N, CA, C and O of each residue as an XYZ file, in Angstrom:
876
protein
N      47.312    140.576    -34.787
C      47.999    140.139    -34.457
C      48.861    141.368    -34.567
O      48.657    142.251    -35.400
N      50.197    141.380    -33.352
C      51.057    142.445    -33.549
C      52.418    142.367    -34.876
O      53.036    141.344    -35.171
N      52.617    143.785    -35.514
C      53.647    143.822    -36.327
C      55.079    142.971    -36.234
O      55.496    142.912    -35.077
N      55.468    142.659    -36.695
C      56.660    141.378    -36.437
C      57.402    141.618    -37.254
O      58.515    142.034    -36.931
N      56.944    141.387    -39.063
C      58.355    142.024    -40.313
C      57.710    143.230    -40.495
O      56.895    143.670    -39.684
N      58.050    143.825    -41.580
C      58.753    145.016    -42.552
C      58.669    143.993    -44.152
O      59.634    143.230    -44.129
N      58.181    143.871    -44.909
C      58.713    144.235    -46.570
C      59.369    145.365    -46.856
O      59.040    146.315    -46.145
N      60.127    145.560    -47.602
C      61.219    146.093    -48.444
C      61.239    146.268    -49.753
O      61.915    145.634    -50.562
N      60.196    147.479    -50.044
C      60.748    147.336    -51.446
C      62.097    148.253    -51.703
O      62.426    149.116    -50.889
N      62.951    147.956    -53.072
C      64.292    148.134    -52.947
C      64.586    149.731    -54.339
O      65.047    150.846    -54.095
N      64.225    149.316    -55.329
C      64.174    150.953    -56.011
C      63.146    151.959    -55.720
O      62.039    151.735    -55.230
N      63.549    152.900    -56.015
C      62.669    153.838    -55.648
C      62.192    154.062    -53.714
O      61.553    155.010    -53.258
N      62.771    152.834    -52.896
C      62.539    153.052    -51.827
C      63.534    152.705    -51.224
O      63.277    151.865    -50.363
N      64.613    152.995    -51.300
C      65.544    152.692    -50.437
C      66.877    153.030    -51.165
O      67.940    153.358    -50.639
N      66.598    152.881    -52.477
C      67.608    153.312    -53.461
C      67.124    154.430    -54.788
O      66.062    154.301    -55.397
N      67.863    155.221    -54.990
C      67.404    156.953    -56.232
C      66.745    156.005    -57.175
O      65.584    156.254    -57.498
N      67.211    155.175    -57.556
C      67.380    154.136    -58.939
C      66.129    153.742    -60.406
O      66.104    152.966    -61.361
N      64.999    155.098    -59.667
C      64.202    154.450    -60.637
C      64.110    155.970    -62.267
O      63.509    156.390    -63.256
N      64.795    156.056    -61.713
C      65.018    157.237    -63.464
C      65.954    156.527    -64.423
O      65.815    156.385    -65.638
N      67.630    155.811    -63.080
C      68.146    155.274    -63.850
C      67.522    154.181    -64.165
O      67.312    154.497    -65.336
N      66.850    152.694    -64.030
C      65.966    151.761    -64.542
C      65.463    152.426    -65.889
O      66.413    152.291    -66.660
N      64.634    152.952    -66.425
C      64.057    153.584    -66.731
C      64.526    154.331    -68.097
O      63.815    154.444    -69.095
N      65.882    154.829    -67.957
C      67.179    154.962    -68.506
C      67.995    154.116    -69.649
O      68.190    154.304    -70.849
N      68.445    152.926    -68.564
C      68.498    151.634    -69.402
C      67.911    150.546    -69.794
O      68.345    149.524    -70.325
N      67.115    150.801    -69.548
C      65.754    150.040    -70.203
C      65.872    150.473    -72.119
O      66.136    149.815    -73.125
N      65.446    152.172    -71.796
C      64.926    153.003    -73.180
C      66.748    153.223    -73.934
O      66.927    154.079    -74.800
N      67.946    152.305    -73.424
C      68.422    152.249    -74.060
C      69.297    150.985    -74.679
O      70.132    150.604    -75.500
N      68.343    150.639    -73.524
C      68.305    147.995    -74.430
C      67.313    148.491    -75.984
O      67.398    148.104    -77.150
N      66.442    149.463    -75.332
C      64.931    149.409    -76.089
C      65.615    150.032    -77.722
O      65.283    149.215    -78.581
N      65.880    150.407    -77.924
C      66.594    151.801    -78.570
C      67.676    150.773    -79.570
O      67.525    150.501    -80.761
N      68.912    150.276    -78.541
C      69.311    149.495    -79.455
C      68.934    147.784    -80.253
O      69.805    147.169    -80.869
N      68.036    147.454    -80.138
C      67.557    146.837    -80.573
C      66.254    147.581    -81.822
O      65.676    146.935    -82.696
N      66.152    148.478    -81.646
C      65.626    148.892    -82.840
C      64.395    149.424    -82.181
O      63.540    149.207    -83.040
N      64.087    149.715    -81.663
C      62.676    149.756    -81.057
C      62.295    151.562    -80.252
O      62.950    151.804    -79.238
N      61.593    152.344    -80.592
C      61.750    153.963    -80.510
C      60.989    154.195    -79.154
O      60.046    154.968    -78.986
N      61.536    153.437    -78.286
C      61.057    154.082    -77.316
C      61.908    155.104    -75.887
O      63.078    155.058    -75.505
N      60.717    155.974    -75.377
C      61.546    156.701    -74.798
C      62.119    156.758    -73.127
O      61.145    156.711    -72.375
N      62.782    156.802    -72.745
C      62.882    156.910    -71.032
C      61.278    157.179    -70.526
O      60.344    156.436    -70.226
N      61.486    158.715    -70.603
C      59.955    158.807    -70.777
C      58.938    158.034    -70.421
O      58.232    158.141    -69.419
N      58.878    157.137    -71.399
C      57.498    156.179    -71.520
C      57.820    155.287    -70.993
O      56.832    154.925    -70.353
N      58.808    154.464    -70.773
C      59.333    153.300    -69.559
C      59.345    153.753    -68.251
O      59.670    153.121    -67.246
N      58.843    155.267    -68.372
C      59.509    155.062    -66.296
C      57.823    155.042    -65.641
O      57.848    155.041    -64.411
N      56.457    155.026    -66.205
C      55.797    154.308    -65.500
C      55.425    152.899    -65.663
O      54.284    152.438    -65.650
N      56.744    152.154    -65.847
C      56.200    150.958    -66.201
C      57.641    150.470    -64.900
O      57.575    149.365    -64.362
N      58.575    151.242    -64.633
C      59.772    150.901    -63.578
C      58.459    150.557    -62.071
O      57.757    151.490    -61.681
N      58.411    149.969    -61.803
C      58.836    149.033    -60.463
C      57.737    147.613    -60.832
O      56.801    147.154    -60.177
N      58.203    147.279    -61.885
C      57.542    145.473    -62.922
C      58.297    144.736    -63.062
O      58.741    145.065    -61.962
N      59.000    143.924    -63.388
C      60.250    143.578    -63.349
C      60.192    143.252    -64.927
O      59.256    143.793    -65.517
N      61.033    142.467    -65.675
C      61.425    142.420    -67.208
C      60.495    141.765    -67.046
O      59.875    142.770    -67.395
N      59.383    140.715    -66.767
C      58.604    139.662    -67.235
C      57.252    140.821    -67.585
O      56.748    140.360    -68.609
N      56.624    141.838    -67.269
C      55.932    142.816    -66.823
C      56.341    143.910    -67.894
O      55.678    144.357    -68.830
N      58.288    144.362    -67.272
C      58.560    145.821    -68.147
C      58.317    145.016    -69.693
O      57.164    144.932    -70.117
N      59.241    144.552    -70.335
C      59.106    143.937    -72.097
C      57.866    143.865    -72.597
O      57.403    144.935    -72.994
N      57.351    143.134    -72.671
C      55.894    143.027    -73.043
C      55.738    144.192    -73.179
O      55.993    144.831    -74.200
N      55.287    144.619    -72.131
C      53.920    146.061    -71.952
C      54.757    147.322    -73.004
O      54.342    148.380    -73.478
N      55.782    146.786    -73.062
C      56.906    148.530    -73.257
C      57.074    148.439    -74.657
O      57.251    149.484    -75.282
N      57.031    146.671    -75.622
C      57.645    146.930    -76.589
C      56.684    145.922    -77.304
O      56.244    146.122    -78.436
N      56.382    144.762    -76.502
C      55.341    143.940    -77.007
C      56.124    142.134    -77.222
O      55.473    141.244    -77.769
N      57.516    141.907    -76.699
C      57.935    140.852    -76.823
C      58.888    140.209    -75.215
O      59.695    140.566    -74.357
N      58.068    139.076    -75.655
C      57.835    138.419    -73.821
C      59.454    138.454    -73.618
O      60.245    138.289    -74.547
N      59.755    138.649    -72.520
C      61.490    137.690    -71.500
C      61.554    136.921    -71.560
O      62.719    136.629    -71.829
N      60.841    135.967    -71.465
C      60.740    134.577    -72.871
C      62.226    133.994    -74.058
O      63.241    133.302    -74.133
N      61.209    135.037    -74.862
C      62.221    134.635    -76.106
C      63.168    135.083    -75.968
O      63.594    135.747    -75.022
N      63.760    134.700    -77.149
C      64.895    135.281    -77.675
C      65.489    136.770    -77.409
O      66.380    137.086    -76.620
N      64.903    137.415    -78.100
C      65.096    138.334    -78.555
C      64.107    139.140    -76.439
O      63.858    140.344    -76.389
N      63.938    138.678    -75.787
C      63.278    139.114    -74.436
C      64.506    139.022    -74.056
O      65.170    140.050    -73.929
N      65.023    137.832    -73.813
C      66.142    137.463    -73.126
C      67.420    138.077    -73.120
O      68.187    138.242    -72.171
N      67.563    138.452    -74.537
C      69.240    139.138    -74.974
C      69.044    140.520    -74.606
O      70.061    141.153    -74.321
N      67.372    141.402    -74.536
C      67.144    142.672    -74.382
C      67.678    142.077    -72.691
O      68.822    142.343    -72.324
N      66.730    141.280    -71.774
C      67.745    141.589    -70.343
C      68.805    141.258    -70.128
O      68.714    141.043    -68.919
N      69.906    141.015    -70.415
C      71.071    140.297    -70.021
C      71.602    142.431    -70.581
O      72.111    143.401    -70.019
N      71.128    142.144    -71.738
C      72.340    143.650    -72.178
C      71.389    144.415    -71.414
O      71.596    145.561    -71.810
N      70.446    144.468    -70.533
C      69.633    145.893    -69.632
C      70.871    145.652    -68.509
O      71.764    146.498    -68.474
N      70.907    144.871    -67.888
C      71.729    144.375    -67.074
C      73.501    144.782    -66.979
O      74.133    145.160    -65.993
N      73.992    144.533    -68.427
C      74.972    144.628    -68.387
C      75.362    146.830    -68.481
O      76.346    147.569    -68.518
N      73.873    146.955    -68.479
C      74.154    148.735    -69.173
C      73.933    149.299    -67.914
O      74.719    150.141    -67.480
N      72.828    148.886    -67.191
C      72.653    149.295    -66.002
C      74.385    149.215    -64.661
O      74.844    150.002    -63.835
N      74.698    148.118    -65.049
C      75.704    147.429    -64.284
C      76.901    148.621    -64.448
O      77.481    149.156    -63.503
N      77.120    148.897    -65.871
C      77.997    149.934    -66.052
C      77.826    150.823    -65.866
O      78.373    151.330    -64.886
N      76.910    151.622    -66.730
C      76.749    153.126    -66.445
C      76.009    153.631    -65.663
O      75.959    154.861    -65.674
N      75.238    152.951    -64.784
C      74.125    153.541    -64.310
C      74.274    153.503    -62.871
O      74.392    154.525    -62.195
N      74.269    152.403    -62.429
C      74.903    151.880    -60.918
C      75.701    152.279    -60.011
O      75.538    152.100    -58.804
N      77.325    153.284    -60.939
C      78.182    153.783    -60.141
C      77.502    155.017    -59.131
O      77.717    155.170    -57.928
N      76.648    155.806    -59.992
C      76.174    157.087    -59.860
C      74.485    156.931    -58.637
O      73.707    157.847    -58.370
N      74.422    155.545    -58.176
C      73.610    155.773    -57.466
C      73.734    156.054    -55.969
O      74.430    155.526    -55.102
N      72.963    156.914    -55.938
C      72.492    157.343    -54.570
C      71.207    156.930    -53.489
O      70.080    157.118    -53.946
N      71.310    156.339    -51.983
C      70.817    156.373    -51.522
C      69.453    157.592    -50.821
O      69.526    158.623    -50.152
N      68.383    156.851    -51.362
C      67.145    157.534    -50.944
C      66.947    158.412    -49.032
O      66.407    157.935    -48.034
N      67.513    159.522    -49.183
C      67.695    159.498    -47.851
C      66.529    159.335    -46.632
O      65.325    159.591    -46.643
N      67.166    158.949    -45.874
C      66.912    158.674    -44.496
C      66.877    157.388    -44.121
O      66.552    157.179    -42.953
N      67.219    156.133    -45.062
C      67.157    154.518    -45.657
C      67.610    154.061    -44.625
O      66.756    153.651    -43.839
N      69.446    153.905    -44.086
C      69.421    152.989    -43.674
C      69.629    153.706    -41.724
O      70.332    153.111    -40.907
N      68.908    154.924    -41.407
C      68.330    155.007    -40.245
C      66.981    154.982    -39.982
O      66.576    155.056    -38.822
N      66.243    154.888    -40.913
C      65.166    153.725    -41.222
C      64.890    152.495    -40.394
O      64.461    152.194    -39.280
N      65.391    151.888    -41.589
C      65.455    150.626    -41.401
C      66.571    150.229    -39.911
O      66.380    149.118    -39.417
N      67.737    151.176    -39.220
C      67.821    150.894    -37.788
C      66.568    151.196    -36.710
O      66.243    150.403    -35.827
N      66.129    152.086    -36.876
C      64.830    152.408    -36.085
C      63.730    151.181    -35.798
O      63.080    150.820    -34.816
N      63.899    150.651    -37.439
C      63.211    149.528    -37.441
C      63.494    148.168    -36.649
O      62.594    147.738    -35.929
N      64.519    147.575    -36.734
C      65.857    146.960    -35.479
C      65.366    147.019    -34.588
O      64.803    146.089    -34.010
N      65.471    148.370    -34.171
C      65.235    148.805    -32.850
C      64.417    148.575    -31.809
O      64.345    148.710    -30.588
N      63.621    148.038    -33.073
C      61.587    147.814    -32.328
C      61.254    146.468    -32.419
O      60.175    146.022    -32.030
N      62.548    145.499    -33.148
C      62.945    144.346    -32.830
C      62.042    144.053    -33.870
O      61.358    143.082    -33.547
N      61.643    144.662    -35.422
C      60.969    143.935    -36.018
C      62.335    143.489    -37.144
O      63.452    144.006    -37.166
N      61.669    142.081    -38.252
C      62.709    141.560    -38.448
C      62.222    142.977    -40.195
O      61.469    143.951    -40.168
N      62.972    142.475    -41.273
C      63.444    143.267    -41.792
C      63.641    141.861    -43.757
O      64.039    140.795    -44.227
N      63.318    142.478    -43.867
C      62.316    141.162    -45.650
C      62.096    141.321    -46.249
O      60.870    141.252    -46.330
N      63.115    141.925    -48.047
C      63.199    142.846    -49.209
C      62.351    141.572    -49.659
O      62.253    140.413    -49.254
N      61.798    142.308    -50.662
C      60.846    141.403    -52.012
C      60.924    142.757    -53.042
O      60.434    143.848    -52.751
N      61.711    142.425    -54.430
C      61.698    143.258    -55.273
C      61.821    142.496    -56.378
O      62.081    141.295    -56.458
N      61.523    143.639    -57.597
C      61.462    143.299    -58.786
C      62.446    142.643    -59.525
O      62.220    141.703    -60.287
N      64.581    143.608    -59.088
C      65.218    143.440    -59.349
C      65.754    141.805    -59.589
O      64.882    140.937    -59.596
N      67.317    141.369    -59.802
C      67.403    139.927    -60.306
C      68.488    139.445    -59.066
O      69.556    140.009    -58.830
N      68.176    138.769    -58.649
C      69.503    139.074    -57.808
C      71.211    139.352    -57.711
O      72.093    139.389    -56.853
N      71.087    139.479    -58.834
C      72.390    139.544    -59.243
C      72.716    141.389    -59.194
O      73.711    142.076    -58.961
N      71.845    141.557    -59.410
C      70.839    143.495    -59.282
C      71.563    143.784    -57.832
O      72.428    144.517    -57.353
N      70.566    142.640    -57.406
C      70.071    143.160    -55.315
C      71.688    143.813    -54.471
O      72.117    144.857    -53.980
N      72.010    142.776    -54.662
C      73.270    143.172    -53.964
C      74.241    144.187    -53.825
O      74.588    144.774    -52.800
N      74.664    144.327    -55.073
C      74.927    146.212    -54.749
C      73.761    147.549    -54.734
O      73.790    148.745    -54.441
N      72.751    146.563    -55.234
C      71.751    148.481    -54.715
C      71.613    148.574    -52.834
O      71.637    149.583    -52.128
N      71.466    147.077    -52.418
C      71.569    146.828    -51.007
C      72.275    147.817    -50.690
O      71.894    148.920    -50.298
N      74.051    147.171    -50.972
C      75.199    148.176    -50.942
C      75.465    149.607    -51.200
O      76.379    150.185    -50.611
N      74.657    150.239    -52.108
C      74.723    151.732    -52.415
C      73.232    151.768    -50.890
O      73.930    151.869    -49.882
N      72.470    151.750    -50.644
C      71.307    152.041    -49.987
C      72.733    152.142    -48.534
O      73.121    153.136    -47.920
N      73.170    150.708    -48.419
C      74.366    151.025    -47.440
C      73.369    150.280    -45.871
O      73.529    150.273    -44.651
N      72.431    149.782    -46.783
C      71.581    149.059    -45.573
C      71.614    146.848    -45.413
O      70.703    146.195    -44.904
N      73.021    146.207    -46.066
C      72.936    145.246    -46.466
C      73.381    144.203    -45.265
O      73.360    142.985    -45.443
N      73.758    144.772    -44.111
C      73.876    144.460    -42.797
C      72.496    144.010    -41.985
O      72.221    143.004    -41.331
N      71.481    145.658    -42.450
C      70.797    144.915    -41.565
C      69.129    144.357    -41.958
O      68.113    144.443    -41.268
N      69.300    143.837    -43.174
C      67.789    142.953    -43.693
C      68.544    141.408    -43.389
O      69.699    141.023    -43.574
N      67.206    140.666    -42.787
C      67.434    139.443    -42.184
C      66.990    138.334    -44.052
O      67.857    137.535    -44.406
N      66.209    138.418    -44.591
C      65.722    137.411    -45.803
C      65.754    138.505    -47.313
O      65.597    139.726    -47.329
N      65.922    137.901    -48.077
C      65.986    139.015    -49.479
C      64.709    137.974    -50.529
O      64.719    136.763    -50.309
N      64.008    138.351    -51.272
C      63.731    137.502    -52.365
C      63.181    138.908    -53.652
O      62.726    140.050    -53.593
N      63.570    137.944    -54.679
C      63.905    138.773    -56.016
C      62.982    138.128    -57.192
O      62.391    137.049    -57.236
N      63.093    139.318    -58.239
C      62.427    138.020    -59.280
C      62.764    137.044    -59.825
O      62.180    136.549    -60.790
N      63.972    136.522    -59.179
C      63.834    135.179    -60.172
C      63.772    134.025    -58.771
O      64.021    132.827    -58.906
N      63.532    134.430    -57.941
C      62.601    133.765    -57.140
C      61.272    132.702    -57.357
O      61.002    131.507    -57.245
N      60.678    133.924    -57.727
C      59.204    133.871    -58.040
C      59.203    134.010    -59.600
O      59.939    134.601    -60.389
N      57.824    133.048    -59.762
C      56.945    132.797    -61.366
C      57.046    133.974    -61.473
O      58.192    134.390    -61.644
N      56.022    134.893    -61.425
C      55.784    136.372    -61.433
C      56.249    136.869    -60.232
O      56.368    136.442    -59.084
N      56.597    138.431    -61.139
C      56.810    139.993    -60.565
C      55.947    140.831    -60.076
O      54.854    140.360    -60.391
N      55.708    142.239    -59.225
C      54.789    143.019    -59.295
C      54.551    143.325    -60.346
O      55.451    143.462    -61.174
N      53.421    143.502    -60.602
C      52.383    143.648    -59.657
C      51.291    141.870    -58.655
O      50.409    141.612    -57.835
N      52.169    141.309    -59.480
C      51.214    139.869    -59.494
C      52.195    140.017    -57.777
O      53.294    140.536    -57.584
N      51.027    139.169    -56.537
C      51.574    138.867    -55.547
C      52.403    138.008    -54.763
O      52.232    137.782    -53.565
N      54.030    137.163    -56.058
C      54.648    135.721    -55.571
C      55.989    136.777    -54.518
O      56.469    136.335    -53.474
N      56.405    138.318    -55.179
C      57.091    138.169    -54.059
C      56.601    138.467    -52.387
O      56.893    137.845    -51.365
N      55.971    139.359    -52.536
C      55.837    139.536    -51.052
C      54.551    138.186    -50.808
O      54.156    138.194    -49.642
N      54.067    137.396    -51.438
C      53.777    135.568    -50.650
C      55.116    134.800    -49.762
O      55.367    134.365    -48.639
N      55.750    134.974    -51.105
C      57.967    134.399    -50.477
C      57.680    135.090    -49.393
O      57.314    134.302    -48.520
N      57.665    136.432    -48.942
C      58.165    137.078    -48.312
C      57.753    136.756    -47.463
O      58.697    136.443    -46.738
N      57.013    136.618    -47.056
C      56.003    135.807    -45.791
C      56.071    134.441    -45.182
O      55.705    134.017    -44.086
N      56.668    133.855    -46.251
C      56.442    132.244    -46.734
C      58.380    132.727    -45.362
O      58.624    132.475    -44.182
N      59.205    133.469    -46.507
C      60.261    133.191    -45.712
C      60.556    133.371    -44.171
O      61.256    132.670    -43.441
N      59.754    134.617    -43.851
C      59.032    135.207    -42.171
C      58.855    134.616    -41.530
O      59.094    135.045    -40.401
N      58.145    132.737    -41.634
C      56.876    132.746    -40.902
C      55.940    133.370    -40.533
O      55.350    132.778    -39.629
N      55.378    134.577    -40.878
C      54.004    135.368    -40.614
C      53.111    135.175    -41.367
O      53.309    134.851    -42.538
N      51.774    135.358    -40.778
C      51.128    136.223    -41.545
C      50.599    136.907    -42.690
O      51.399    137.196    -43.580
N      49.335    137.232    -42.829
C      49.651    138.601    -43.656
C      49.472    139.870    -42.193
O      50.324    140.724    -41.947
N      48.652    139.751    -41.695
C      48.506    140.596    -41.095
C      49.588    140.371    -39.698
O      49.218    140.807    -38.608
N      50.894    139.683    -39.828
C      51.747    140.264    -39.411
C      52.710    141.402    -39.822
O      53.158    142.182    -38.982
N      53.003    141.473    -41.070
C      53.239    142.014    -41.432
C      53.309    143.595    -42.440
O      52.096    143.726    -42.598
N      53.935    144.813    -43.182
C      53.783    145.755    -43.582
C      54.430    145.620    -44.640
O      55.491    144.997    -44.612
N      53.967    146.144    -45.761
C      54.999    146.484    -46.887
C      55.746    147.944    -47.572
O      55.360    148.501    -48.599
N      56.806    148.337    -46.779
C      57.275    150.090    -47.427
C      58.027    149.376    -49.040
O      58.978    148.663    -49.359
N      56.669    150.256    -49.833
C      57.128    150.793    -50.912
C      57.224    152.542    -51.947
O      57.041    153.698    -51.565
N      57.629    151.905    -53.475
C      56.929    153.379    -53.977
C      55.780    153.561    -55.029
O      55.140    154.612    -55.013
N      55.493    152.586    -55.936
C      55.018    152.289    -57.148
C      53.860    151.885    -56.819
O      53.866    151.335    -55.717
N      52.510    151.947    -57.494
C      51.404    151.477    -57.387
C      51.348    149.950    -57.854
O      50.331    149.306    -58.113
N      52.556    149.560    -57.897
C      52.627    147.479    -58.097
C      53.109    147.924    -56.569
O      52.330    148.622    -55.919
N      54.059    147.630    -56.134
C      54.473    147.222    -55.068
C      52.566    147.348    -54.361
O      52.017    146.282    -54.081
N      51.985    148.333    -54.212
C      51.113    147.843    -53.326
C      49.391    147.143    -53.470
O      48.550    146.801    -52.639
N      49.446    147.163    -55.116
C      48.951    146.302    -55.691
C      49.149    144.592    -55.404
O      48.322    143.680    -55.379
N      50.313    144.609    -55.246
C      51.307    142.818    -55.317
C      51.036    143.061    -53.267
O      51.431    142.033    -52.716
N      50.695    143.731    -52.599
C      50.874    143.887    -51.321
C      48.978    144.274    -50.386
O      48.384    144.595    -49.357
N      48.891    143.899    -51.796
C      46.704    144.308    -52.041
C      46.868    142.549    -51.986
O      46.950    141.986    -50.894
N      46.903    141.819    -53.212
C      47.273    140.949    -53.236
C      46.906    139.771    -52.691
O      45.967    138.999    -52.882
N      48.427    139.806    -51.523
C      49.068    139.119    -50.822
C      48.371    139.191    -49.096
O      48.660    138.512    -48.111
N      47.324    140.359    -49.276
C      45.933    140.818    -48.147
C      47.500    141.909    -46.606
O      47.713    142.197    -45.428
N      47.921    141.978    -47.756
C      49.505    142.649    -45.970
C      49.541    144.341    -46.755
O      50.046    144.675    -47.827
N      48.781    145.181    -45.716
C      49.552    146.593    -45.687
C      49.975    147.323    -46.022
O      51.080    147.350    -45.480
N      49.816    148.593    -47.060
C      51.288    148.936    -47.730
C      51.845    150.156    -47.423
O      51.920    150.701    -48.525
N      52.360    151.060    -46.453
C      53.241    152.035    -46.343
C      53.643    152.649    -47.544
O      53.896    151.901    -48.489
N      53.779    154.171    -47.729
C      54.004    153.971    -49.223
C      55.082    155.120    -49.218
O      55.101    155.724    -48.145
N      55.905    155.530    -50.077
C      57.161    156.254    -50.312
C      56.733    156.582    -51.495
O      56.280    155.861    -52.384
N      57.017    158.511    -51.440
C      56.428    159.529    -53.055
C      58.418    159.569    -54.055
O      58.939    160.100    -55.036
N      58.836    158.503    -52.776
C      60.319    158.853    -53.145
C      60.998    158.470    -55.248
O      61.907    159.083    -55.808
N      60.403    157.674    -55.674
C      60.416    156.834    -57.041
C      59.526    157.405    -57.163
O      58.540    156.681    -57.029
N      59.157    158.953    -57.475
C      58.694    159.691    -58.332
C      56.749    159.861    -58.463
O      56.049    160.622    -59.132
N      56.381    158.655    -57.389
C      54.528    158.685    -57.789
C      54.077    158.922    -56.670
O      54.527    158.614    -55.566
N      52.684    159.776    -57.099
C      52.347    161.422    -55.876
C      51.060    159.952    -55.257
O      50.854    158.776    -55.558
N      50.478    160.995    -54.251
C      50.177    160.345    -53.571
C      48.588    159.427    -54.072
O      47.911    158.504    -53.620
N      48.564    160.222    -55.091
C      47.299    159.751    -56.163
C      47.323    157.606    -55.949
O      46.771    156.686    -55.346
N      48.707    157.997    -57.249
C      48.841    156.774    -57.049
C      49.079    155.395    -55.974
O      48.639    154.249    -55.884
N      49.890    156.126    -55.363
C      49.194    154.869    -53.757
C      47.802    155.259    -53.106
O      47.587    154.804    -51.983
N      47.149    155.798    -53.506
C      46.044    155.373    -52.422
C      45.542    153.790    -52.224
O      45.501    152.722    -52.836
N      45.250    154.284    -51.164
C      45.144    152.686    -50.615
C      45.732    152.312    -49.468
O      45.237    151.528    -48.658
N      47.050    152.991    -49.348
C      48.064    152.320    -48.803
C      47.544    153.110    -47.247
O      46.762    154.059    -47.188
N      48.060    152.584    -46.330
C      48.107    152.896    -44.752
C      48.419    154.763    -44.097
O      47.928    155.450    -43.201
N      49.681    154.998    -45.340
C      50.558    156.314    -44.551
C      50.900    156.443    -45.688
O      50.919    155.359    -46.271
N      51.404    157.914    -46.753
C      52.092    158.122    -47.761
C      53.170    159.299    -46.776
O      52.750    160.276    -46.156
N      55.130    158.684    -46.912
C      55.763    159.636    -46.536
C      56.318    160.158    -48.065
O      56.049    159.790    -49.209
N      57.267    161.246    -47.480
C      58.431    162.060    -48.315
C      58.712    160.545    -49.086
O      58.470    159.989    -50.157
N      59.447    160.259    -47.673
C      60.842    159.369    -47.800
C      61.029    158.684    -47.191
O      60.255    158.886    -46.255
N      61.741    157.650    -46.934
C      62.117    156.875    -45.735
C      62.293    157.785    -44.113
O      62.001    157.378    -42.988
N      62.818    158.993    -44.493
C      63.590    160.621    -43.659
C      62.378    160.759    -42.858
O      62.336    160.621    -41.636
N      60.771    161.219    -44.103
C      60.207    162.026    -43.150
C      59.472    160.429    -42.916
O      58.445    160.465    -42.238
N      59.654    159.853    -43.124
C      58.462    158.177    -42.150
C      59.093    157.850    -40.803
O      58.450    157.698    -39.764
N      61.323    157.692    -41.006
C      61.371    158.220    -39.854
C      61.367    159.189    -38.526
O      61.455    158.916    -37.329
N      61.188    160.814    -39.447
C      61.036    161.954    -38.171
C      59.166    161.712    -37.676
O      58.627    162.190    -36.678
N      58.735    161.129    -38.387
C      57.299    160.026    -37.664
C      56.569    159.626    -37.493
O      55.358    159.831    -37.563
N      57.471    158.634    -37.100
C      57.927    157.076    -36.862
C      57.007    156.121    -35.421
O      56.783    154.924    -35.242
N      56.612    157.645    -34.457
C      55.570    157.318    -33.166
C      54.433    157.223    -33.437
O      53.536    156.481    -33.036
N      54.508    158.460    -34.553
C      52.524    158.661    -34.836
C      52.900    158.063    -36.447
O      52.495    158.776    -37.365
N      53.633    156.824    -36.812
C      53.290    155.883    -38.004
C      52.583    154.849    -37.738
O      52.309    154.494    -36.591
N      52.171    154.189    -38.926
C      51.343    152.268    -38.493
C      53.144    151.620    -38.158
O      53.675    151.543    -39.266
N      53.554    151.438    -37.709
C      55.032    151.454    -37.510
C      54.651    151.602    -36.026
O      54.944    150.628    -35.333
N      54.409    152.018    -35.777
C      54.531    152.266    -33.870
C      53.349    151.539    -33.472
O      53.450    150.885    -32.434
N      51.952    151.520    -34.256
C      50.419    151.290    -34.316
C      50.606    150.111    -33.732
O      49.644    149.382    -33.491
């Protein structure tokens, strides 16, 4: 079947935010008495809080403590880090090119709903997105396939009619489990070895745009 839909990650893919997420989680863990640094959290960015909190500090997100941590992190991220964020180079032009090619754009992000709107505004792509799926809409965030499967259902397409654009090995794992091939970008801080198995890997959306006609998007 031909390509009809591009499923998009946001953090690290369209918005240069992975470091900010790591810092905000580390701020919260320290506030709750856990000696966790942003460098320790950074490799976990790309997962949702349901996966990240247990791995970082051994606390369930659904426990009272986990819920308190998650709420504090959202506040810290919104107040201290969100205002500093910038789009990853090429984000809007790439999505415009995809739309010109007749592709539908569906977001599948481990971010929560209230964070997604401002992140898409930072990326300057809100008006280009057809559908969104966030962490609160599914039982499990990446690396589980739930988000990708929900995006496929929203778009009404089969896995072989879609491609995923993401920046972390958790994106790759989620896409693979859902049967969707992935195009990787290194803009989130992961190198090509971490994205092994992707159809292709580019530096960032701008690099993909510059090689669009030779990329999997044009095949």
